[in-house]
All heavy atoms as a GROMACS GRO file, in nm:
protein
  589
    1MET      N    1   2.968   0.545   0.678
    1MET     CA    2   2.920   0.627   0.565
    1MET      C    3   2.796   0.562   0.505
    1MET      O    4   2.698   0.631   0.471
    1MET     CB    5   3.033   0.635   0.460
    1MET     CG    6   2.993   0.713   0.340
    1MET     SD    7   2.969   0.887   0.383
    1MET     CE    8   2.944   0.954   0.222
    2LEU      N    9   2.796   0.431   0.492
    2LEU     CA   10   2.682   0.358   0.433
    2LEU      C   11   2.559   0.377   0.522
    2LEU      O   12   2.448   0.394   0.465
    2LEU     CB   13   2.714   0.210   0.416
    2LEU     CG   14   2.606   0.125   0.352
    2LEU    CD1   15   2.573   0.179   0.214
    2LEU    CD2   16   2.651  -0.019   0.342
    3ARG      N   17   2.574   0.374   0.650
    3ARG     CA   18   2.456   0.398   0.739
    3ARG      C   19   2.399   0.538   0.722
    3ARG      O   20   2.281   0.554   0.722
    3ARG     CB   21   2.500   0.376   0.884
    3ARG     CG   22   2.523   0.233   0.920
    3ARG     CD   23   2.559   0.219   1.062
    3ARG     NE   24   2.594   0.080   1.097
    3ARG     CZ   25   2.641   0.039   1.208
    3ARG    NH1   26   2.669   0.124   1.304
    3ARG    NH2   27   2.668  -0.085   1.228
    4PHE      N   28   2.487   0.634   0.703
    4PHE     CA   29   2.443   0.770   0.686
    4PHE      C   30   2.360   0.786   0.554
    4PHE      O   31   2.257   0.845   0.550
    4PHE     CB   32   2.561   0.870   0.686
    4PHE     CG   33   2.522   1.011   0.665
    4PHE    CD1   34   2.453   1.081   0.766
    4PHE    CD2   35   2.550   1.079   0.548
    4PHE    CE1   36   2.413   1.211   0.746
    4PHE    CE2   37   2.511   1.209   0.530
    4PHE     CZ   38   2.444   1.278   0.631
    5VAL      N   39   2.410   0.725   0.446
    5VAL     CA   40   2.344   0.728   0.323
    5VAL      C   41   2.206   0.657   0.333
    5VAL      O   42   2.106   0.703   0.284
    5VAL     CB   43   2.430   0.661   0.211
    5VAL    CG1   44   2.348   0.645   0.081
    5VAL    CG2   45   2.554   0.746   0.186
    6ALA      N   46   2.200   0.544   0.401
    6ALA     CA   47   2.077   0.469   0.424
    6ALA      C   48   1.979   0.556   0.504
    6ALA      O   49   1.860   0.562   0.471
    6ALA     CB   50   2.105   0.339   0.494
    7PHE      N   51   2.029   0.626   0.605
    7PHE     CA   52   1.945   0.716   0.686
    7PHE      C   53   1.888   0.828   0.598
    7PHE      O   54   1.770   0.856   0.607
    7PHE     CB   55   2.026   0.778   0.800
    7PHE     CG   56   1.956   0.889   0.870
    7PHE    CD1   57   1.852   0.864   0.952
    7PHE    CD2   58   1.991   1.020   0.843
    7PHE    CE1   59   1.783   0.971   1.016
    7PHE    CE2   60   1.923   1.124   0.904
    7PHE     CZ   61   1.822   1.102   0.986
    8LEU      N   62   1.970   0.886   0.517
    8LEU     CA   63   1.921   0.995   0.427
    8LEU      C   64   1.816   0.943   0.332
    8LEU      O   65   1.718   1.012   0.304
    8LEU     CB   66   2.036   1.057   0.349
    8LEU     CG   67   2.127   1.148   0.431
    8LEU    CD1   68   2.241   1.198   0.343
    8LEU    CD2   69   2.050   1.267   0.491
    9LEU      N   70   1.840   0.822   0.278
    9LEU     CA   71   1.740   0.766   0.187
    9LEU      C   72   1.604   0.742   0.257
    9LEU      O   73   1.499   0.772   0.205
    9LEU     CB   74   1.792   0.633   0.132
    9LEU     CG   75   1.857   0.634  -0.006
    9LEU    CD1   76   1.923   0.505  -0.033
    9LEU    CD2   77   1.753   0.669  -0.112
   10CYS      N   78   1.608   0.690   0.376
   10CYS     CA   79   1.487   0.666   0.456
   10CYS      C   80   1.422   0.799   0.493
   10CYS      O   81   1.295   0.809   0.486
   10CYS     CB   82   1.517   0.582   0.583
   10CYS     SG   83   1.563   0.414   0.544
   11ALA      N   84   1.499   0.892   0.533
   11ALA     CA   85   1.440   1.024   0.573
   11ALA      C   86   1.374   1.093   0.455
   11ALA      O   87   1.268   1.149   0.466
   11ALA     CB   88   1.547   1.110   0.634
   12THR      N   89   1.437   1.081   0.340
   12THR     CA   90   1.381   1.141   0.219
   12THR      C   91   1.249   1.072   0.179
   12THR      O   92   1.149   1.139   0.148
   12THR     CB   93   1.480   1.135   0.101
   12THR    OG1   94   1.600   1.200   0.143
   12THR    CG2   95   1.424   1.199  -0.019
   13ALA      N   96   1.248   0.941   0.188
   13ALA     CA   97   1.127   0.863   0.150
   13ALA      C   98   1.011   0.894   0.250
   13ALA      O   99   0.897   0.905   0.212
   13ALA     CB  100   1.156   0.718   0.147
   14ALA      N  101   1.048   0.904   0.378
   14ALA     CA  102   0.945   0.929   0.480
   14ALA      C  103   0.887   1.068   0.468
   14ALA      O  104   0.773   1.092   0.512
   14ALA     CB  105   1.005   0.908   0.620
   15CYS      N  106   0.958   1.160   0.409
   15CYS     CA  107   0.913   1.299   0.403
   15CYS      C  108   0.863   1.336   0.265
   15CYS      O  109   0.822   1.451   0.241
   15CYS     CB  110   1.025   1.394   0.443
   15CYS     SG  111   1.081   1.374   0.611
   16ALA      N  112   0.862   1.243   0.174
   16ALA     CA  113   0.820   1.269   0.037
   16ALA      C  114   0.668   1.297   0.032
   16ALA      O  115   0.591   1.236   0.098
   16ALA     CB  116   0.858   1.154  -0.055
   17VAL      N  117   0.636   1.393  -0.053
   17VAL     CA  118   0.492   1.426  -0.077
   17VAL      C  119   0.460   1.362  -0.212
   17VAL      O  120   0.518   1.394  -0.313
   17VAL     CB  121   0.469   1.574  -0.081
   17VAL    CG1  122   0.327   1.604  -0.116
   17VAL    CG2  123   0.505   1.638   0.055
   18ILE      N  124   0.362   1.275  -0.208
   18ILE     CA  125   0.317   1.206  -0.327
   18ILE      C  126   0.191   1.269  -0.379
   18ILE      O  127   0.087   1.269  -0.303
   18ILE     CB  128   0.300   1.055  -0.306
   18ILE    CG1  129   0.431   0.999  -0.264
   18ILE    CG2  130   0.246   0.988  -0.431
   18ILE    CD1  131   0.424   0.856  -0.217
   19MET      N  132   0.189   1.322  -0.494
   19MET     CA  133   0.068   1.392  -0.546
   19MET      C  134  -0.009   1.293  -0.637
   19MET      O  135   0.052   1.224  -0.720
   19MET     CB  136   0.106   1.516  -0.626
   19MET     CG  137   0.184   1.620  -0.547
   19MET     SD  138   0.089   1.681  -0.403
   19MET     CE  139  -0.051   1.754  -0.485
   20PRO      N  140  -0.141   1.286  -0.620
   20PRO     CA  141  -0.214   1.197  -0.708
   20PRO      C  142  -0.230   1.252  -0.849
   20PRO      O  143  -0.206   1.371  -0.871
   20PRO     CB  144  -0.354   1.192  -0.641
   20PRO     CG  145  -0.360   1.318  -0.559
   20PRO     CD  146  -0.222   1.351  -0.516
   21LYS      N  147  -0.268   1.167  -0.939
   21LYS     CA  148  -0.294   1.209  -1.075
   21LYS      C  149  -0.399   1.316  -1.081
   21LYS      O  150  -0.491   1.315  -1.003
   21LYS     CB  151  -0.335   1.086  -1.152
   21LYS     CG  152  -0.357   1.105  -1.300
   21LYS     CD  153  -0.397   0.971  -1.366
   21LYS     CE  154  -0.421   1.000  -1.510
   21LYS     NZ  155  -0.460   0.875  -1.582
   22ILE      N  156  -0.386   1.406  -1.175
   22ILE     CA  157  -0.487   1.512  -1.191
   22ILE      C  158  -0.625   1.452  -1.218
   22ILE      O  159  -0.638   1.360  -1.305
   22ILE     CB  160  -0.444   1.606  -1.306
   22ILE    CG1  161  -0.320   1.684  -1.270
   22ILE    CG2  162  -0.557   1.706  -1.337
   22ILE    CD1  163  -0.260   1.765  -1.378
   23GLY      N  164  -0.726   1.497  -1.146
   23GLY     CA  165  -0.861   1.445  -1.159
   23GLY      C  166  -0.890   1.325  -1.075
   23GLY      O  167  -1.001   1.279  -1.072
   24PHE      N  168  -0.791   1.278  -0.997
   24PHE     CA  169  -0.814   1.164  -0.908
   24PHE      C  170  -0.910   1.205  -0.793
   24PHE      O  171  -0.889   1.309  -0.728
   24PHE     CB  172  -0.683   1.116  -0.850
   24PHE     CG  173  -0.698   1.001  -0.755
   24PHE    CD1  174  -0.717   0.873  -0.801
   24PHE    CD2  175  -0.688   1.026  -0.617
   24PHE    CE1  176  -0.730   0.767  -0.711
   24PHE    CE2  177  -0.702   0.919  -0.531
   24PHE     CZ  178  -0.724   0.788  -0.578
   25LYS      N  179  -1.011   1.125  -0.771
   25LYS     CA  180  -1.111   1.157  -0.664
   25LYS      C  181  -1.102   1.043  -0.557
   25LYS      O  182  -1.149   0.932  -0.582
   25LYS     CB  183  -1.244   1.165  -0.724
   25LYS     CG  184  -1.261   1.280  -0.825
   25LYS     CD  185  -1.397   1.285  -0.883
   25LYS     CE  186  -1.398   1.400  -0.985
   25LYS     NZ  187  -1.502   1.392  -1.081
   26LEU      N  188  -1.047   1.080  -0.445
   26LEU     CA  189  -1.024   0.980  -0.339
   26LEU      C  190  -1.154   0.918  -0.292
   26LEU      O  191  -1.159   0.800  -0.263
   26LEU     CB  192  -0.952   1.047  -0.220
   26LEU     CG  193  -0.907   0.959  -0.107
   26LEU    CD1  194  -0.808   0.856  -0.154
   26LEU    CD2  195  -0.846   1.040   0.005
   27ASP      N  196  -1.262   0.997  -0.288
   27ASP     CA  197  -1.385   0.943  -0.240
   27ASP      C  198  -1.449   0.836  -0.332
   27ASP      O  199  -1.539   0.764  -0.293
   27ASP     CB  200  -1.487   1.056  -0.216
   27ASP     CG  201  -1.515   1.141  -0.341
   27ASP    OD1  202  -1.421   1.158  -0.419
   27ASP    OD2  203  -1.631   1.186  -0.356
   28GLU      N  204  -1.402   0.829  -0.455
   28GLU     CA  205  -1.452   0.727  -0.548
   28GLU      C  206  -1.393   0.587  -0.529
   28GLU      O  207  -1.442   0.491  -0.588
   28GLU     CB  208  -1.430   0.774  -0.695
   28GLU     CG  209  -1.518   0.891  -0.731
   28GLU     CD  210  -1.502   0.932  -0.877
   28GLU    OE1  211  -1.421   0.870  -0.947
   28GLU    OE2  212  -1.568   1.029  -0.914
   29ILE      N  213  -1.288   0.572  -0.443
   29ILE     CA  214  -1.237   0.440  -0.420
   29ILE      C  215  -1.286   0.386  -0.285
   29ILE      O  216  -1.243   0.274  -0.246
   29ILE     CB  217  -1.083   0.443  -0.426
   29ILE    CG1  218  -1.020   0.525  -0.316
   29ILE    CG2  219  -1.035   0.485  -0.563
   29ILE    CD1  220  -0.873   0.498  -0.299
   30LYS      N  221  -1.370   0.460  -0.221
   30LYS     CA  222  -1.422   0.414  -0.093
   30LYS      C  223  -1.499   0.284  -0.104
   30LYS      O  224  -1.563   0.256  -0.206
   30LYS     CB  225  -1.522   0.520  -0.036
   30LYS     CG  226  -1.589   0.481   0.089
   30LYS     CD  227  -1.692   0.586   0.136
   30LYS     CE  228  -1.760   0.542   0.263
   30LYS     NZ  229  -1.855   0.644   0.308
   31GLY      N  230  -1.477   0.196  -0.004
   31GLY     CA  231  -1.550   0.070  -0.001
   31GLY      C  232  -1.466  -0.052   0.010
   31GLY      O  233  -1.352  -0.043   0.056
   32LYS      N  234  -1.522  -0.162  -0.032
   32LYS     CA  235  -1.464  -0.294  -0.019
   32LYS      C  236  -1.397  -0.333  -0.150
   32LYS      O  237  -1.459  -0.326  -0.256
   32LYS     CB  238  -1.574  -0.392   0.019
   32LYS     CG  239  -1.526  -0.531   0.048
   32LYS     CD  240  -1.640  -0.630   0.070
   32LYS     CE  241  -1.733  -0.588   0.181
   32LYS     NZ  242  -1.835  -0.689   0.208
   33TRP      N  243  -1.265  -0.375  -0.140
   33TRP     CA  244  -1.192  -0.423  -0.259
   33TRP      C  245  -1.140  -0.560  -0.233
   33TRP      O  246  -1.075  -0.582  -0.135
   33TRP     CB  247  -1.074  -0.322  -0.283
   33TRP     CG  248  -1.123  -0.189  -0.331
   33TRP    CD1  249  -1.172  -0.087  -0.256
   33TRP    CD2  250  -1.124  -0.140  -0.466
   33TRP    NE1  251  -1.200   0.023  -0.335
   33TRP    CE2  252  -1.170  -0.010  -0.465
   33TRP    CE3  253  -1.086  -0.198  -0.586
   33TRP    CZ2  254  -1.186   0.065  -0.579
   33TRP    CZ3  255  -1.098  -0.121  -0.702
   33TRP    CH2  256  -1.146   0.008  -0.697
   34TYR      N  257  -1.166  -0.649  -0.324
   34TYR     CA  258  -1.111  -0.783  -0.318
   34TYR      C  259  -0.978  -0.784  -0.393
   34TYR      O  260  -0.968  -0.748  -0.507
   34TYR     CB  261  -1.207  -0.888  -0.381
   34TYR     CG  262  -1.332  -0.905  -0.302
   34TYR    CD1  263  -1.446  -0.832  -0.329
   34TYR    CD2  264  -1.336  -0.990  -0.189
   34TYR    CE1  265  -1.561  -0.846  -0.254
   34TYR    CE2  266  -1.447  -1.007  -0.112
   34TYR     CZ  267  -1.564  -0.930  -0.148
   34TYR     OH  268  -1.674  -0.947  -0.074
   35LEU      N  269  -0.876  -0.826  -0.323
   35LEU     CA  270  -0.739  -0.828  -0.380
   35LEU      C  271  -0.714  -0.973  -0.430
   35LEU      O  272  -0.691  -1.064  -0.355
   35LEU     CB  273  -0.636  -0.789  -0.276
   35LEU     CG  274  -0.670  -0.653  -0.204
   35LEU    CD1  275  -0.578  -0.629  -0.092
   35LEU    CD2  276  -0.670  -0.540  -0.305
   36ILE      N  277  -0.714  -0.986  -0.563
   36ILE     CA  278  -0.698  -1.117  -0.621
   36ILE      C  279  -0.565  -1.146  -0.686
   36ILE      O  280  -0.539  -1.257  -0.727
   36ILE     CB  281  -0.812  -1.145  -0.722
   36ILE    CG1  282  -0.807  -1.039  -0.838
   36ILE    CG2  283  -0.947  -1.142  -0.656
   36ILE    CD1  284  -0.899  -1.070  -0.949
   37GLY      N  285  -0.480  -1.046  -0.687
   37GLY     CA  286  -0.348  -1.064  -0.750
   37GLY      C  287  -0.243  -0.972  -0.695
   37GLY      O  288  -0.275  -0.862  -0.648
   38PHE      N  289  -0.122  -1.012  -0.701
   38PHE     CA  290  -0.006  -0.934  -0.662
   38PHE      C  291   0.095  -0.936  -0.776
   38PHE      O  292   0.114  -1.036  -0.837
   38PHE     CB  293   0.060  -0.989  -0.532
   38PHE     CG  294  -0.022  -0.971  -0.408
   38PHE    CD1  295  -0.108  -1.072  -0.363
   38PHE    CD2  296  -0.010  -0.852  -0.334
   38PHE    CE1  297  -0.179  -1.057  -0.252
   38PHE    CE2  298  -0.086  -0.834  -0.222
   38PHE     CZ  299  -0.173  -0.938  -0.178
   39ALA      N  300   0.164  -0.826  -0.788
   39ALA     CA  301   0.277  -0.818  -0.883
   39ALA      C  302   0.400  -0.784  -0.806
   39ALA      O  303   0.416  -0.670  -0.770
   39ALA     CB  304   0.247  -0.716  -0.990
   40THR      N  305   0.478  -0.882  -0.772
   40THR     CA  306   0.601  -0.862  -0.694
   40THR      C  307   0.699  -0.974  -0.716
   40THR      O  308   0.662  -1.081  -0.755
   40THR     CB  309   0.565  -0.848  -0.542
   40THR    OG1  310   0.688  -0.822  -0.472
   40THR    CG2  311   0.507  -0.976  -0.488
   41ASP      N  312   0.819  -0.944  -0.699
   41ASP     CA  313   0.926  -1.048  -0.692
   41ASP      C  314   0.993  -1.052  -0.558
   41ASP      O  315   1.103  -1.101  -0.544
   41ASP     CB  316   1.024  -1.023  -0.805
   41ASP     CG  317   1.098  -0.894  -0.796
   41ASP    OD1  318   1.067  -0.812  -0.708
   41ASP    OD2  319   1.195  -0.873  -0.873
   42ALA      N  320   0.925  -0.997  -0.453
   42ALA     CA  321   0.974  -1.002  -0.317
   42ALA      C  322   0.998  -1.151  -0.276
   42ALA      O  323   0.909  -1.232  -0.297
   42ALA     CB  324   0.880  -0.933  -0.221
   43SER      N  325   1.112  -1.173  -0.215
   43SER     CA  326   1.146  -1.313  -0.184
   43SER      C  327   1.048  -1.374  -0.085
   43SER      O  328   1.013  -1.490  -0.099
   43SER     CB  329   1.287  -1.322  -0.127
   43SER     OG  330   1.296  -1.241  -0.007
   44TRP      N  331   0.992  -1.296   0.013
   44TRP     CA  332   0.894  -1.353   0.104
   44TRP      C  333   0.770  -1.400   0.032
   44TRP      O  334   0.710  -1.501   0.069
   44TRP     CB  335   0.860  -1.253   0.214
   44TRP     CG  336   0.791  -1.129   0.162
   44TRP    CD1  337   0.847  -1.014   0.130
   44TRP    CD2  338   0.649  -1.115   0.140
   44TRP    NE1  339   0.755  -0.927   0.082
   44TRP    CE2  340   0.630  -0.986   0.088
   44TRP    CE3  341   0.540  -1.200   0.153
   44TRP    CZ2  342   0.503  -0.935   0.053
   44TRP    CZ3  343   0.414  -1.150   0.117
   44TRP    CH2  344   0.400  -1.020   0.069
   45PHE      N  345   0.729  -1.326  -0.072
   45PHE     CA  346   0.610  -1.361  -0.147
   45PHE      C  347   0.636  -1.483  -0.237
   45PHE      O  348   0.558  -1.576  -0.242
   45PHE     CB  349   0.561  -1.246  -0.231
   45PHE     CG  350   0.432  -1.279  -0.304
   45PHE    CD1  351   0.312  -1.274  -0.239
   45PHE    CD2  352   0.436  -1.310  -0.435
   45PHE    CE1  353   0.195  -1.306  -0.303
   45PHE    CE2  354   0.320  -1.341  -0.506
   45PHE     CZ  355   0.201  -1.341  -0.438
   46VAL      N  356   0.751  -1.482  -0.306
   46VAL     CA  357   0.783  -1.592  -0.392
   46VAL      C  358   0.792  -1.723  -0.318
   46VAL      O  359   0.744  -1.825  -0.360
   46VAL     CB  360   0.921  -1.558  -0.466
   46VAL    CG1  361   0.967  -1.684  -0.545
   46VAL    CG2  362   0.904  -1.440  -0.559
   47ASN      N  363   0.845  -1.716  -0.196
   47ASN     CA  364   0.861  -1.838  -0.115
   47ASN      C  365   0.729  -1.887  -0.055
   47ASN      O  366   0.720  -2.001  -0.012
   47ASN     CB  367   0.962  -1.812  -0.004
   47ASN     CG  368   1.103  -1.791  -0.058
   47ASN    OD1  369   1.137  -1.840  -0.162
   47ASN    ND2  370   1.180  -1.714   0.013
   48HIS      N  371   0.625  -1.799  -0.045
   48HIS     CA  372   0.500  -1.835   0.022
   48HIS      C  373   0.377  -1.823  -0.067
   48HIS      O  374   0.265  -1.832  -0.022
   48HIS     CB  375   0.482  -1.750   0.147
   48HIS     CG  376   0.590  -1.770   0.249
   48HIS    ND1  377   0.699  -1.685   0.259
   48HIS    CD2  378   0.607  -1.866   0.341
   48HIS    CE1  379   0.777  -1.726   0.353
   48HIS    NE2  380   0.726  -1.838   0.405
   49LYS      N  381   0.398  -1.799  -0.199
   49LYS     CA  382   0.283  -1.771  -0.286
   49LYS      C  383   0.181  -1.884  -0.293
   49LYS      O  384   0.065  -1.860  -0.316
   49LYS     CB  385   0.331  -1.731  -0.424
   49LYS     CG  386   0.398  -1.837  -0.502
   49LYS     CD  387   0.446  -1.787  -0.632
   49LYS     CE  388   0.523  -1.891  -0.707
   49LYS     NZ  389   0.577  -1.842  -0.831
   50ASP      N  390   0.222  -2.006  -0.269
   50ASP     CA  391   0.129  -2.120  -0.275
   50ASP      C  392   0.033  -2.119  -0.161
   50ASP      O  393  -0.070  -2.183  -0.164
   50ASP     CB  394   0.206  -2.251  -0.285
   50ASP     CG  395   0.299  -2.272  -0.170
   50ASP    OD1  396   0.352  -2.170  -0.116
   50ASP    OD2  397   0.324  -2.387  -0.131
   51ARG      N  398   0.062  -2.042  -0.054
   51ARG     CA  399  -0.027  -2.039   0.065
   51ARG      C  400  -0.100  -1.907   0.076
   51ARG      O  401  -0.177  -1.887   0.169
   51ARG     CB  402   0.056  -2.058   0.190
   51ARG     CG  403   0.118  -2.198   0.198
   51ARG     CD  404   0.184  -2.226   0.333
   51ARG     NE  405   0.287  -2.129   0.361
   51ARG     CZ  406   0.415  -2.144   0.342
   51ARG    NH1  407   0.459  -2.258   0.282
   51ARG    NH2  408   0.504  -2.057   0.375
   52VAL      N  409  -0.078  -1.813  -0.017
   52VAL     CA  410  -0.144  -1.682  -0.008
   52VAL      C  411  -0.292  -1.696  -0.055
   52VAL      O  412  -0.322  -1.757  -0.154
   52VAL     CB  413  -0.071  -1.578  -0.100
   52VAL    CG1  414  -0.146  -1.448  -0.107
   52VAL    CG2  415   0.071  -1.558  -0.047
   53LYS      N  416  -0.378  -1.637   0.025
   53LYS     CA  417  -0.524  -1.640  -0.004
   53LYS      C  418  -0.565  -1.502  -0.059
   53LYS      O  419  -0.492  -1.404  -0.043
   53LYS     CB  420  -0.604  -1.668   0.120
   53LYS     CG  421  -0.564  -1.796   0.192
   53LYS     CD  422  -0.606  -1.918   0.114
   53LYS     CE  423  -0.573  -2.043   0.196
   53LYS     NZ  424  -0.582  -2.165   0.120
   54MET      N  425  -0.685  -1.496  -0.116
   54MET     CA  426  -0.737  -1.371  -0.162
   54MET      C  427  -0.754  -1.279  -0.041
   54MET      O  428  -0.798  -1.325   0.065
   54MET     CB  429  -0.873  -1.393  -0.231
   54MET     CG  430  -0.933  -1.270  -0.285
   54MET     SD  431  -1.078  -1.291  -0.387
   54MET     CE  432  -1.193  -1.371  -0.278
   55GLY      N  433  -0.731  -1.154  -0.058
   55GLY     CA  434  -0.745  -1.056   0.050
   55GLY      C  435  -0.860  -0.962   0.030
   55GLY      O  436  -0.920  -0.956  -0.081
   56LEU      N  437  -0.895  -0.893   0.134
   56LEU     CA  438  -1.005  -0.795   0.130
   56LEU      C  439  -0.953  -0.668   0.192
   56LEU      O  440  -0.898  -0.667   0.305
   56LEU     CB  441  -1.125  -0.846   0.209
   56LEU     CG  442  -1.243  -0.751   0.225
   56LEU    CD1  443  -1.312  -0.730   0.089
   56LEU    CD2  444  -1.340  -0.804   0.328
   57ALA      N  445  -0.969  -0.557   0.127
   57ALA     CA  446  -0.924  -0.426   0.181
   57ALA      C  447  -1.047  -0.334   0.191
   57ALA      O  448  -1.130  -0.331   0.096
   57ALA     CB  449  -0.823  -0.361   0.088
   58LEU      N  450  -1.059  -0.265   0.300
   58LEU     CA  451  -1.164  -0.168   0.320
   58LEU      C  452  -1.096  -0.034   0.322
   58LEU      O  453  -1.009  -0.001   0.400
   58LEU     CB  454  -1.238  -0.192   0.453
   58LEU     CG  455  -1.307  -0.329   0.466
   58LEU    CD1  456  -1.359  -0.348   0.606
   58LEU    CD2  457  -1.423  -0.336   0.368
   59LEU      N  458  -1.139   0.056   0.227
   59LEU     CA  459  -1.079   0.186   0.208
   59LEU      C  460  -1.178   0.293   0.249
   59LEU      O  461  -1.296   0.288   0.209
   59LEU     CB  462  -1.043   0.207   0.062
   59LEU     CG  463  -0.950   0.103   0.000
   59LEU    CD1  464  -0.922   0.136  -0.143
   59LEU    CD2  465  -0.821   0.091   0.077
   60GLU      N  466  -1.136   0.384   0.334
   60GLU     CA  467  -1.219   0.489   0.389
   60GLU      C  468  -1.146   0.623   0.382
   60GLU      O  469  -1.058   0.646   0.463
   60GLU     CB  470  -1.259   0.457   0.532
   60GLU     CG  471  -1.346   0.564   0.599
   60GLU     CD  472  -1.485   0.565   0.539
   60GLU    OE1  473  -1.537   0.457   0.497
   60GLU    OE2  474  -1.544   0.676   0.536
   61PRO      N  475  -1.183   0.711   0.287
   61PRO     CA  476  -1.117   0.843   0.283
   61PRO      C  477  -1.150   0.926   0.404
   61PRO      O  478  -1.262   0.919   0.453
   61PRO     CB  479  -1.179   0.908   0.155
   61PRO     CG  480  -1.240   0.794   0.080
   61PRO     CD  481  -1.276   0.687   0.178
   62LYS      N  482  -1.058   1.006   0.451
   62LYS     CA  483  -1.080   1.093   0.564
   62LYS      C  484  -1.090   1.237   0.517
   62LYS      O  485  -1.048   1.271   0.411
   62LYS     CB  486  -0.960   1.080   0.665
   62LYS     CG  487  -0.945   0.941   0.720
   62LYS     CD  488  -1.078   0.902   0.778
   62LYS     CE  489  -1.067   0.812   0.897
   62LYS     NZ  490  -1.200   0.778   0.949
   63SER      N  491  -1.151   1.320   0.603
   63SER     CA  492  -1.176   1.461   0.562
   63SER      C  493  -1.048   1.540   0.545
   63SER      O  494  -1.045   1.638   0.469
   63SER     CB  495  -1.264   1.528   0.667
   63SER     OG  496  -1.199   1.524   0.792
   64ASP      N  497  -0.937   1.492   0.608
   64ASP     CA  498  -0.809   1.567   0.591
   64ASP      C  499  -0.727   1.519   0.472
   64ASP      O  500  -0.614   1.564   0.458
   64ASP     CB  501  -0.724   1.554   0.722
   64ASP     CG  502  -0.685   1.410   0.756
   64ASP    OD1  503  -0.722   1.320   0.680
   64ASP    OD2  504  -0.620   1.391   0.859
   65GLY      N  505  -0.778   1.431   0.390
   65GLY     CA  506  -0.716   1.382   0.274
   65GLY      C  507  -0.639   1.251   0.290
   65GLY      O  508  -0.590   1.195   0.192
   66ASP      N  509  -0.633   1.201   0.412
   66ASP     CA  510  -0.572   1.070   0.438
   66ASP      C  511  -0.665   0.959   0.399
   66ASP      O  512  -0.786   0.981   0.367
   66ASP     CB  513  -0.534   1.054   0.585
   66ASP     CG  514  -0.410   1.130   0.622
   66ASP    OD1  515  -0.335   1.176   0.534
   66ASP    OD2  516  -0.383   1.149   0.740
   67LEU      N  517  -0.617   0.835   0.401
   67LEU     CA  518  -0.697   0.722   0.362
   67LEU      C  519  -0.678   0.612   0.468
   67LEU      O  520  -0.563   0.572   0.492
   67LEU     CB  521  -0.654   0.667   0.226
   67LEU     CG  522  -0.730   0.548   0.169
   67LEU    CD1  523  -0.873   0.587   0.142
   67LEU    CD2  524  -0.663   0.499   0.042
   68ASP      N  525  -0.785   0.570   0.531
   68ASP     CA  526  -0.774   0.454   0.627
   68ASP      C  527  -0.789   0.326   0.544
   68ASP      O  528  -0.878   0.314   0.461
   68ASP     CB  529  -0.888   0.461   0.726
   68ASP     CG  530  -0.853   0.551   0.844
   68ASP    OD1  531  -0.742   0.592   0.858
   68ASP    OD2  532  -0.949   0.577   0.923
   69VAL      N  533  -0.696   0.233   0.566
   69VAL     CA  534  -0.697   0.106   0.497
   69VAL      C  535  -0.699  -0.007   0.600
   69VAL      O  536  -0.611  -0.010   0.684
   69VAL     CB  537  -0.576   0.091   0.404
   69VAL    CG1  538  -0.579  -0.044   0.333
   69VAL    CG2  539  -0.569   0.204   0.301
   70ALA      N  540  -0.795  -0.093   0.589
   70ALA     CA  541  -0.795  -0.214   0.672
   70ALA      C  542  -0.784  -0.331   0.578
   70ALA      O  543  -0.850  -0.338   0.475
   70ALA     CB  544  -0.926  -0.219   0.753
   71TYR      N  545  -0.702  -0.429   0.611
   71TYR     CA  546  -0.674  -0.540   0.524
   71TYR      C  547  -0.690  -0.671   0.601
   71TYR      O  548  -0.650  -0.684   0.715
   71TYR     CB  549  -0.535  -0.534   0.465
   71TYR     CG  550  -0.500  -0.660   0.386
   71TYR    CD1  551  -0.540  -0.678   0.257
   71TYR    CD2  552  -0.418  -0.760   0.443
   71TYR    CE1  553  -0.510  -0.795   0.187
   71TYR    CE2  554  -0.385  -0.874   0.377
   71TYR     CZ  555  -0.431  -0.891   0.248
   71TYR     OH  556  -0.398  -1.004   0.177
   72THR      N  557  -0.753  -0.767   0.535
   72THR     CA  558  -0.757  -0.903   0.596
   72THR      C  559  -0.752  -1.002   0.485
   72THR      O  560  -0.789  -0.975   0.366
   72THR     CB  561  -0.891  -0.921   0.676
   72THR    OG1  562  -0.886  -1.051   0.742
   72THR    CG2  563  -1.010  -0.918   0.590
   73LYS      N  564  -0.698  -1.121   0.513
   73LYS     CA  565  -0.700  -1.228   0.413
   73LYS      C  566  -0.815  -1.322   0.440
   73LYS      O  567  -0.850  -1.349   0.555
   73LYS     CB  568  -0.566  -1.300   0.407
   73LYS     CG  569  -0.530  -1.371   0.533
   73LYS     CD  570  -0.394  -1.441   0.520
   73LYS     CE  571  -0.364  -1.510   0.649
   73LYS     NZ  572  -0.241  -1.582   0.644
   74LEU      N  573  -0.877  -1.362   0.334
   74LEU     CA  574  -0.992  -1.453   0.343
   74LEU      C  575  -0.948  -1.594   0.358
   74LEU      O  576  -0.860  -1.639   0.288
   74LEU     CB  577  -1.085  -1.432   0.221
   74LEU     CG  578  -1.131  -1.290   0.198
   74LEU    CD1  579  -1.211  -1.284   0.069
   74LEU    CD2  580  -1.215  -1.240   0.313
   75GLU      N  581  -1.004  -1.661   0.446
   75GLU     CA  582  -0.970  -1.807   0.467
   75GLU      C  583  -1.071  -1.895   0.407
   75GLU      O  584  -1.188  -1.876   0.405
   75GLU     CB  585  -0.958  -1.836   0.619
   75GLU     CG  586  -0.853  -1.760   0.690
   75GLU     CD  587  -0.711  -1.807   0.655
   75GLU    OE1  588  -0.688  -1.926   0.622
   75GLU    OE2  589  -0.620  -1.725   0.668
   0.00000   0.00000   0.00000
């Protein structure tokens, strides 16, 4: 039963449609973004936060409304 509930949760999350805030313009976030901070209590991050470097994300809006994201950490 627990597996079925987990499956339903995952299926619902995978099929969810997320609508942006009214007035949001995807093309205005295009470009290079330096990621200098994270807000999380994920155990993997908490255990490795002393070794995390600043990251760089490249955002490219697509004509179909999708967003290409490339991420790298700076050494």
